[in-house]
CHARMM internal coordinates of N, CA and C (Angstrom, degrees):
IC EDIT
DIST 1 N 1 CA 1.3737
DIST 1 CA 1 C 1.5631
ANGL 1 N 1 CA 1 C 113.48
DIST 1 C 2 N 1.3262
ANGL 1 CA 1 C 2 N 115.33
DIHE 1 N 1 CA 1 C 2 N -35.77
DIST 2 N 2 CA 1.4475
ANGL 1 C 2 N 2 CA 120.79
DIHE 1 CA 1 C 2 N 2 CA 179.21
DIST 2 CA 2 C 1.5731
ANGL 2 N 2 CA 2 C 110.84
DIHE 1 C 2 N 2 CA 2 C -69.02
DIST 2 C 3 N 1.2934
ANGL 2 CA 2 C 3 N 115.90
DIHE 2 N 2 CA 2 C 3 N -27.28
DIST 3 N 3 CA 1.5495
ANGL 2 C 3 N 3 CA 120.71
DIHE 2 CA 2 C 3 N 3 CA 178.84
DIST 3 CA 3 C 1.5470
ANGL 3 N 3 CA 3 C 106.80
DIHE 2 C 3 N 3 CA 3 C -64.12
DIST 3 C 4 N 1.3179
ANGL 3 CA 3 C 4 N 115.96
DIHE 3 N 3 CA 3 C 4 N -40.58
DIST 4 N 4 CA 1.5042
ANGL 3 C 4 N 4 CA 115.64
DIHE 3 CA 3 C 4 N 4 CA -178.23
DIST 4 CA 4 C 1.4326
ANGL 4 N 4 CA 4 C 111.05
DIHE 3 C 4 N 4 CA 4 C -68.20
DIST 4 C 5 N 1.3257
ANGL 4 CA 4 C 5 N 117.98
DIHE 4 N 4 CA 4 C 5 N -38.64
DIST 5 N 5 CA 1.5134
ANGL 4 C 5 N 5 CA 121.69
DIHE 4 CA 4 C 5 N 5 CA 175.56
DIST 5 CA 5 C 1.5643
ANGL 5 N 5 CA 5 C 112.14
DIHE 4 C 5 N 5 CA 5 C -63.51
DIST 5 C 6 N 1.2884
ANGL 5 CA 5 C 6 N 115.65
DIHE 5 N 5 CA 5 C 6 N -37.90
DIST 6 N 6 CA 1.5066
ANGL 5 C 6 N 6 CA 120.01
DIHE 5 CA 5 C 6 N 6 CA 176.78
DIST 6 CA 6 C 1.4807
ANGL 6 N 6 CA 6 C 109.76
DIHE 5 C 6 N 6 CA 6 C -66.92
DIST 6 C 7 N 1.2951
ANGL 6 CA 6 C 7 N 121.17
DIHE 6 N 6 CA 6 C 7 N -43.35
DIST 7 N 7 CA 1.5086
ANGL 6 C 7 N 7 CA 123.19
DIHE 6 CA 6 C 7 N 7 CA 175.21
DIST 7 CA 7 C 1.5094
ANGL 7 N 7 CA 7 C 111.26
DIHE 6 C 7 N 7 CA 7 C -60.17
DIST 7 C 8 N 1.3483
ANGL 7 CA 7 C 8 N 117.18
DIHE 7 N 7 CA 7 C 8 N -48.34
DIST 8 N 8 CA 1.4384
ANGL 7 C 8 N 8 CA 121.70
DIHE 7 CA 7 C 8 N 8 CA -178.98
DIST 8 CA 8 C 1.5146
ANGL 8 N 8 CA 8 C 109.89
DIHE 7 C 8 N 8 CA 8 C -59.28
DIST 8 C 9 N 1.3369
ANGL 8 CA 8 C 9 N 118.68
DIHE 8 N 8 CA 8 C 9 N -44.33
DIST 9 N 9 CA 1.4426
ANGL 8 C 9 N 9 CA 121.73
DIHE 8 CA 8 C 9 N 9 CA -179.01
DIST 9 CA 9 C 1.5737
ANGL 9 N 9 CA 9 C 108.46
DIHE 8 C 9 N 9 CA 9 C -66.79
DIST 9 C 10 N 1.2380
ANGL 9 CA 9 C 10 N 118.09
DIHE 9 N 9 CA 9 C 10 N -39.11
DIST 10 N 10 CA 1.4762
ANGL 9 C 10 N 10 CA 118.76
DIHE 9 CA 9 C 10 N 10 CA 178.90
DIST 10 CA 10 C 1.4944
ANGL 10 N 10 CA 10 C 110.25
DIHE 9 C 10 N 10 CA 10 C -66.67
DIST 10 C 11 N 1.3070
ANGL 10 CA 10 C 11 N 120.37
DIHE 10 N 10 CA 10 C 11 N -41.21
DIST 11 N 11 CA 1.4154
ANGL 10 C 11 N 11 CA 123.21
DIHE 10 CA 10 C 11 N 11 CA 178.56
DIST 11 CA 11 C 1.5224
ANGL 11 N 11 CA 11 C 107.68
DIHE 10 C 11 N 11 CA 11 C -64.03
DIST 11 C 12 N 1.3345
ANGL 11 CA 11 C 12 N 122.82
DIHE 11 N 11 CA 11 C 12 N -46.40
DIST 12 N 12 CA 1.3478
ANGL 11 C 12 N 12 CA 126.82
DIHE 11 CA 11 C 12 N 12 CA 176.77
DIST 12 CA 12 C 1.5577
ANGL 12 N 12 CA 12 C 115.34
DIHE 11 C 12 N 12 CA 12 C -55.19
DIST 12 C 13 N 1.3329
ANGL 12 CA 12 C 13 N 116.07
DIHE 12 N 12 CA 12 C 13 N -47.61
DIST 13 N 13 CA 1.4544
ANGL 12 C 13 N 13 CA 120.45
DIHE 12 CA 12 C 13 N 13 CA 175.77
DIST 13 CA 13 C 1.5008
ANGL 13 N 13 CA 13 C 113.03
DIHE 12 C 13 N 13 CA 13 C -66.02
DIST 13 C 14 N 1.2945
ANGL 13 CA 13 C 14 N 117.59
DIHE 13 N 13 CA 13 C 14 N -35.85
DIST 14 N 14 CA 1.4640
ANGL 13 C 14 N 14 CA 118.97
DIHE 13 CA 13 C 14 N 14 CA 175.71
DIST 14 CA 14 C 1.5170
ANGL 14 N 14 CA 14 C 111.15
DIHE 13 C 14 N 14 CA 14 C -65.25
DIST 14 C 15 N 1.2424
ANGL 14 CA 14 C 15 N 118.81
DIHE 14 N 14 CA 14 C 15 N -43.03
DIST 15 N 15 CA 1.4812
ANGL 14 C 15 N 15 CA 124.00
DIHE 14 CA 14 C 15 N 15 CA 176.12
DIST 15 CA 15 C 1.4875
ANGL 15 N 15 CA 15 C 115.40
DIHE 14 C 15 N 15 CA 15 C -60.48
DIST 15 C 16 N 1.3281
ANGL 15 CA 15 C 16 N 114.30
DIHE 15 N 15 CA 15 C 16 N -38.57
DIST 16 N 16 CA 1.4937
ANGL 15 C 16 N 16 CA 119.59
DIHE 15 CA 15 C 16 N 16 CA 178.08
DIST 16 CA 16 C 1.5057
ANGL 16 N 16 CA 16 C 109.59
DIHE 15 C 16 N 16 CA 16 C -70.96
DIST 16 C 17 N 1.3104
ANGL 16 CA 16 C 17 N 118.46
DIHE 16 N 16 CA 16 C 17 N -39.13
DIST 17 N 17 CA 1.4255
ANGL 16 C 17 N 17 CA 125.06
DIHE 16 CA 16 C 17 N 17 CA 177.26
DIST 17 CA 17 C 1.5005
ANGL 17 N 17 CA 17 C 112.76
DIHE 16 C 17 N 17 CA 17 C -64.37
DIST 17 C 18 N 1.3581
ANGL 17 CA 17 C 18 N 119.02
DIHE 17 N 17 CA 17 C 18 N -41.20
DIST 18 N 18 CA 1.4134
ANGL 17 C 18 N 18 CA 120.63
DIHE 17 CA 17 C 18 N 18 CA 170.68
DIST 18 CA 18 C 1.4841
ANGL 18 N 18 CA 18 C 117.03
DIHE 17 C 18 N 18 CA 18 C -62.36
DIST 18 C 19 N 1.3257
ANGL 18 CA 18 C 19 N 112.95
DIHE 18 N 18 CA 18 C 19 N -42.95
DIST 19 N 19 CA 1.4846
ANGL 18 C 19 N 19 CA 119.48
DIHE 18 CA 18 C 19 N 19 CA 177.40
DIST 19 CA 19 C 1.6406
ANGL 19 N 19 CA 19 C 113.22
DIHE 18 C 19 N 19 CA 19 C -60.01
DIST 19 C 20 N 1.2789
ANGL 19 CA 19 C 20 N 113.90
DIHE 19 N 19 CA 19 C 20 N -49.29
DIST 20 N 20 CA 1.4326
ANGL 19 C 20 N 20 CA 120.15
DIHE 19 CA 19 C 20 N 20 CA 178.40
DIST 20 CA 20 C 1.5509
ANGL 20 N 20 CA 20 C 110.81
DIHE 19 C 20 N 20 CA 20 C -63.22
DIST 20 C 21 N 1.3690
ANGL 20 CA 20 C 21 N 119.48
DIHE 20 N 20 CA 20 C 21 N -42.20
DIST 21 N 21 CA 1.3809
ANGL 20 C 21 N 21 CA 123.15
DIHE 20 CA 20 C 21 N 21 CA 171.84
DIST 21 CA 21 C 1.4740
ANGL 21 N 21 CA 21 C 115.71
DIHE 20 C 21 N 21 CA 21 C -53.01
DIST 21 C 22 N 1.3301
ANGL 21 CA 21 C 22 N 114.77
DIHE 21 N 21 CA 21 C 22 N -48.93
DIST 22 N 22 CA 1.4612
ANGL 21 C 22 N 22 CA 119.80
DIHE 21 CA 21 C 22 N 22 CA -179.58
DIST 22 CA 22 C 1.4898
ANGL 22 N 22 CA 22 C 112.88
DIHE 21 C 22 N 22 CA 22 C -67.92
DIST 22 C 23 N 1.3511
ANGL 22 CA 22 C 23 N 118.11
DIHE 22 N 22 CA 22 C 23 N -32.36
DIST 23 N 23 CA 1.4390
ANGL 22 C 23 N 23 CA 121.27
DIHE 22 CA 22 C 23 N 23 CA 178.21
DIST 23 CA 23 C 1.5058
ANGL 23 N 23 CA 23 C 110.15
DIHE 22 C 23 N 23 CA 23 C -66.03
DIST 23 C 24 N 1.3574
ANGL 23 CA 23 C 24 N 116.04
DIHE 23 N 23 CA 23 C 24 N -46.51
DIST 24 N 24 CA 1.4208
ANGL 23 C 24 N 24 CA 118.87
DIHE 23 CA 23 C 24 N 24 CA 179.85
DIST 24 CA 24 C 1.4908
ANGL 24 N 24 CA 24 C 113.96
DIHE 23 C 24 N 24 CA 24 C -66.94
DIST 24 C 25 N 1.3113
ANGL 24 CA 24 C 25 N 117.47
DIHE 24 N 24 CA 24 C 25 N -31.12
DIST 25 N 25 CA 1.4865
ANGL 24 C 25 N 25 CA 123.12
DIHE 24 CA 24 C 25 N 25 CA 175.85
DIST 25 CA 25 C 1.4598
ANGL 25 N 25 CA 25 C 114.65
DIHE 24 C 25 N 25 CA 25 C -71.37
DIST 25 C 26 N 1.3500
ANGL 25 CA 25 C 26 N 117.77
DIHE 25 N 25 CA 25 C 26 N -34.80
DIST 26 N 26 CA 1.4579
ANGL 25 C 26 N 26 CA 121.36
DIHE 25 CA 25 C 26 N 26 CA -176.98
DIST 26 CA 26 C 1.5726
ANGL 26 N 26 CA 26 C 113.58
DIHE 25 C 26 N 26 CA 26 C -78.23
DIST 26 C 27 N 1.3353
ANGL 26 CA 26 C 27 N 116.66
DIHE 26 N 26 CA 26 C 27 N -31.96
DIST 27 N 27 CA 1.4835
ANGL 26 C 27 N 27 CA 115.91
DIHE 26 CA 26 C 27 N 27 CA -176.77
DIST 27 CA 27 C 1.4641
ANGL 27 N 27 CA 27 C 109.84
DIHE 26 C 27 N 27 CA 27 C -87.58
DIST 27 C 28 N 1.3627
ANGL 27 CA 27 C 28 N 114.91
DIHE 27 N 27 CA 27 C 28 N 143.84
DIST 28 N 28 CA 1.4292
ANGL 27 C 28 N 28 CA 119.53
DIHE 27 CA 27 C 28 N 28 CA 178.85
DIST 28 CA 28 C 1.5089
ANGL 28 N 28 CA 28 C 112.57
DIHE 27 C 28 N 28 CA 28 C -68.10
DIST 28 C 29 N 1.3514
ANGL 28 CA 28 C 29 N 119.76
DIHE 28 N 28 CA 28 C 29 N 164.75
DIST 29 N 29 CA 1.3792
ANGL 28 C 29 N 29 CA 120.41
DIHE 28 CA 28 C 29 N 29 CA 179.21
DIST 29 CA 29 C 1.5122
ANGL 29 N 29 CA 29 C 111.24
DIHE 28 C 29 N 29 CA 29 C -74.82
DIST 29 C 30 N 1.3724
ANGL 29 CA 29 C 30 N 118.11
DIHE 29 N 29 CA 29 C 30 N 135.84
DIST 30 N 30 CA 1.4475
ANGL 29 C 30 N 30 CA 117.75
DIHE 29 CA 29 C 30 N 30 CA -179.44
DIST 30 CA 30 C 1.5208
ANGL 30 N 30 CA 30 C 111.59
DIHE 29 C 30 N 30 CA 30 C -69.39
DIST 30 C 31 N 1.2892
ANGL 30 CA 30 C 31 N 115.03
DIHE 30 N 30 CA 30 C 31 N 150.05
DIST 31 N 31 CA 1.4457
ANGL 30 C 31 N 31 CA 119.86
DIHE 30 CA 30 C 31 N 31 CA 176.34
DIST 31 CA 31 C 1.4895
ANGL 31 N 31 CA 31 C 115.30
DIHE 30 C 31 N 31 CA 31 C 96.54
DIST 31 C 32 N 1.3119
ANGL 31 CA 31 C 32 N 117.28
DIHE 31 N 31 CA 31 C 32 N -11.51
DIST 32 N 32 CA 1.4723
ANGL 31 C 32 N 32 CA 122.24
DIHE 31 CA 31 C 32 N 32 CA 175.22
DIST 32 CA 32 C 1.5409
ANGL 32 N 32 CA 32 C 107.20
DIHE 31 C 32 N 32 CA 32 C -72.16
DIST 32 C 33 N 1.3060
ANGL 32 CA 32 C 33 N 115.08
DIHE 32 N 32 CA 32 C 33 N 132.95
DIST 33 N 33 CA 1.4692
ANGL 32 C 33 N 33 CA 120.59
DIHE 32 CA 32 C 33 N 33 CA 178.77
DIST 33 CA 33 C 1.5028
ANGL 33 N 33 CA 33 C 109.46
DIHE 32 C 33 N 33 CA 33 C -109.65
DIST 33 C 34 N 1.2899
ANGL 33 CA 33 C 34 N 113.16
DIHE 33 N 33 CA 33 C 34 N 142.94
DIST 34 N 34 CA 1.4684
ANGL 33 C 34 N 34 CA 120.01
DIHE 33 CA 33 C 34 N 34 CA 176.27
DIST 34 CA 34 C 1.5276
ANGL 34 N 34 CA 34 C 106.20
DIHE 33 C 34 N 34 CA 34 C -129.08
DIST 34 C 35 N 1.3411
ANGL 34 CA 34 C 35 N 114.40
DIHE 34 N 34 CA 34 C 35 N 126.64
DIST 35 N 35 CA 1.4736
ANGL 34 C 35 N 35 CA 121.63
DIHE 34 CA 34 C 35 N 35 CA -179.74
DIST 35 CA 35 C 1.4675
ANGL 35 N 35 CA 35 C 110.14
DIHE 34 C 35 N 35 CA 35 C -108.18
DIST 35 C 36 N 1.3050
ANGL 35 CA 35 C 36 N 116.91
DIHE 35 N 35 CA 35 C 36 N 129.48
DIST 36 N 36 CA 1.4463
ANGL 35 C 36 N 36 CA 117.91
DIHE 35 CA 35 C 36 N 36 CA 173.26
DIST 36 CA 36 C 1.5399
ANGL 36 N 36 CA 36 C 108.32
DIHE 35 C 36 N 36 CA 36 C -120.27
DIST 36 C 37 N 1.3591
ANGL 36 CA 36 C 37 N 115.20
DIHE 36 N 36 CA 36 C 37 N 139.42
DIST 37 N 37 CA 1.3784
ANGL 36 C 37 N 37 CA 122.27
DIHE 36 CA 36 C 37 N 37 CA 179.96
DIST 37 CA 37 C 1.4823
ANGL 37 N 37 CA 37 C 112.44
DIHE 36 C 37 N 37 CA 37 C -117.22
DIST 37 C 38 N 1.2779
ANGL 37 CA 37 C 38 N 117.74
DIHE 37 N 37 CA 37 C 38 N 130.81
DIST 38 N 38 CA 1.4496
ANGL 37 C 38 N 38 CA 123.47
DIHE 37 CA 37 C 38 N 38 CA -174.09
DIST 38 CA 38 C 1.5479
ANGL 38 N 38 CA 38 C 107.57
DIHE 37 C 38 N 38 CA 38 C -133.38
DIST 38 C 39 N 1.3316
ANGL 38 CA 38 C 39 N 115.99
DIHE 38 N 38 CA 38 C 39 N 154.65
DIST 39 N 39 CA 1.4215
ANGL 38 C 39 N 39 CA 122.39
DIHE 38 CA 38 C 39 N 39 CA 175.49
DIST 39 CA 39 C 1.5839
ANGL 39 N 39 CA 39 C 110.47
DIHE 38 C 39 N 39 CA 39 C -109.48
DIST 39 C 40 N 1.3105
ANGL 39 CA 39 C 40 N 115.56
DIHE 39 N 39 CA 39 C 40 N 131.91
DIST 40 N 40 CA 1.4894
ANGL 39 C 40 N 40 CA 117.01
DIHE 39 CA 39 C 40 N 40 CA 175.21
DIST 40 CA 40 C 1.5214
ANGL 40 N 40 CA 40 C 105.80
DIHE 39 C 40 N 40 CA 40 C -111.54
DIST 40 C 41 N 1.2634
ANGL 40 CA 40 C 41 N 112.59
DIHE 40 N 40 CA 40 C 41 N 129.66
DIST 41 N 41 CA 1.4777
ANGL 40 C 41 N 41 CA 118.05
DIHE 40 CA 40 C 41 N 41 CA -179.99
DIST 41 CA 41 C 1.5056
ANGL 41 N 41 CA 41 C 107.43
DIHE 40 C 41 N 41 CA 41 C -112.37
DIST 41 C 42 N 1.3185
ANGL 41 CA 41 C 42 N 115.11
DIHE 41 N 41 CA 41 C 42 N 121.66
DIST 42 N 42 CA 1.4852
ANGL 41 C 42 N 42 CA 121.01
DIHE 41 CA 41 C 42 N 42 CA -177.26
DIST 42 CA 42 C 1.5399
ANGL 42 N 42 CA 42 C 109.28
DIHE 41 C 42 N 42 CA 42 C -100.54
DIST 42 C 43 N 1.2978
ANGL 42 CA 42 C 43 N 117.21
DIHE 42 N 42 CA 42 C 43 N 132.06
DIST 43 N 43 CA 1.3995
ANGL 42 C 43 N 43 CA 123.02
DIHE 42 CA 42 C 43 N 43 CA -178.14
DIST 43 CA 43 C 1.5234
ANGL 43 N 43 CA 43 C 109.90
DIHE 42 C 43 N 43 CA 43 C -126.99
DIST 43 C 44 N 1.3182
ANGL 43 CA 43 C 44 N 118.79
DIHE 43 N 43 CA 43 C 44 N 143.30
DIST 44 N 44 CA 1.4348
ANGL 43 C 44 N 44 CA 122.41
DIHE 43 CA 43 C 44 N 44 CA 179.24
DIST 44 CA 44 C 1.5140
ANGL 44 N 44 CA 44 C 111.47
DIHE 43 C 44 N 44 CA 44 C -72.61
DIST 44 C 45 N 1.2700
ANGL 44 CA 44 C 45 N 117.58
DIHE 44 N 44 CA 44 C 45 N 132.58
DIST 45 N 45 CA 1.4465
ANGL 44 C 45 N 45 CA 121.95
DIHE 44 CA 44 C 45 N 45 CA -177.94
DIST 45 CA 45 C 1.6056
ANGL 45 N 45 CA 45 C 111.37
DIHE 44 C 45 N 45 CA 45 C -116.01
DIST 45 C 46 N 1.3116
ANGL 45 CA 45 C 46 N 116.02
DIHE 45 N 45 CA 45 C 46 N -13.63
DIST 46 N 46 CA 1.4166
ANGL 45 C 46 N 46 CA 120.30
DIHE 45 CA 45 C 46 N 46 CA -178.46
DIST 46 CA 46 C 1.5988
ANGL 46 N 46 CA 46 C 110.82
DIHE 45 C 46 N 46 CA 46 C -104.98
DIST 46 C 47 N 1.3024
ANGL 46 CA 46 C 47 N 119.93
DIHE 46 N 46 CA 46 C 47 N 147.75
DIST 47 N 47 CA 1.4047
ANGL 46 C 47 N 47 CA 122.17
DIHE 46 CA 46 C 47 N 47 CA -176.91
DIST 47 CA 47 C 1.5274
ANGL 47 N 47 CA 47 C 115.82
DIHE 46 C 47 N 47 CA 47 C -63.90
DIST 47 C 48 N 1.3361
ANGL 47 CA 47 C 48 N 116.97
DIHE 47 N 47 CA 47 C 48 N -26.84
DIST 48 N 48 CA 1.4907
ANGL 47 C 48 N 48 CA 122.45
DIHE 47 CA 47 C 48 N 48 CA -175.51
DIST 48 CA 48 C 1.5532
ANGL 48 N 48 CA 48 C 111.09
DIHE 47 C 48 N 48 CA 48 C -85.41
DIST 48 C 49 N 1.3103
ANGL 48 CA 48 C 49 N 116.28
DIHE 48 N 48 CA 48 C 49 N -4.32
DIST 49 N 49 CA 1.5382
ANGL 48 C 49 N 49 CA 117.04
DIHE 48 CA 48 C 49 N 49 CA -177.56
DIST 49 CA 49 C 1.4681
ANGL 49 N 49 CA 49 C 110.17
DIHE 48 C 49 N 49 CA 49 C -101.76
DIST 49 C 50 N 1.3072
ANGL 49 CA 49 C 50 N 117.10
DIHE 49 N 49 CA 49 C 50 N 130.25
DIST 50 N 50 CA 1.4207
ANGL 49 C 50 N 50 CA 120.27
DIHE 49 CA 49 C 50 N 50 CA -179.34
DIST 50 CA 50 C 1.5407
ANGL 50 N 50 CA 50 C 109.58
DIHE 49 C 50 N 50 CA 50 C -92.93
DIST 50 C 51 N 1.2758
ANGL 50 CA 50 C 51 N 121.95
DIHE 50 N 50 CA 50 C 51 N 153.93
DIST 51 N 51 CA 1.4971
ANGL 50 C 51 N 51 CA 127.30
DIHE 50 CA 50 C 51 N 51 CA 179.55
DIST 51 CA 51 C 1.5018
ANGL 51 N 51 CA 51 C 113.57
DIHE 50 C 51 N 51 CA 51 C -85.97
END
COOR INIT
IC SEED 1 N 1 CA 1 C
IC BUILD
């Protein structure tokens, strides 16, 4: 009976290890910065505003 418990524990630990490994692999490394540069063009929409 203890052999079945040992196997179940081993399977559970293996599953937890796989889950943690996948979670660490999927997430990007913290601290990496990404800069995006965009241009905003403003145009006059009202008749009283000059360009």
